[in-house]
C-alpha positions, 0 to 999 in steps of 0.5 A: 750913646747912653746919655739919651737912653732911658732905662726900663724893666721888663718881666719875662719868663725864664724861657724867654730870658734864656733865649735872649741871653743865648742870642746876645751871646751868639751875636756877641752883643748886649742884651740891651741891644737885642731888646732894642732891635726887637722893640724897633722891629715890633714898633717900626723904625724911629723917625729919621732912620731909613732902611732899604727894601732892596737889602732883603732882595736875596730872599725874594725868590727872583733870579735876576736881582744880580743883573738889576741891582743898580735899578733896584737900589736907585728905586729904593733911594728915590723913595 
C-alpha cells in the first residue's frame, strides 16, 4: 500500500494534534489513516471508489427503512 503513497508534512496546532492523536488511539489506527480519511471526506472520494448512500439510512429519521432495505439498496446500486 505504501508503494504508491506520497509523504507530506502539515503544520497543525497543538490542540488539533492532540485531538488527532486521541482519535487515532481511540480507533487503534495510525495518524496517517485518520488524516487520509479526513482529506478524502473534505475533497471527496477518489475516482473509482463508491459509497452507498443507503449506508447512512439509520440516521434518516424514517421508520420504514428495515422493511424497504432491499428496495433502497437496489436503487443505490443502480446509480
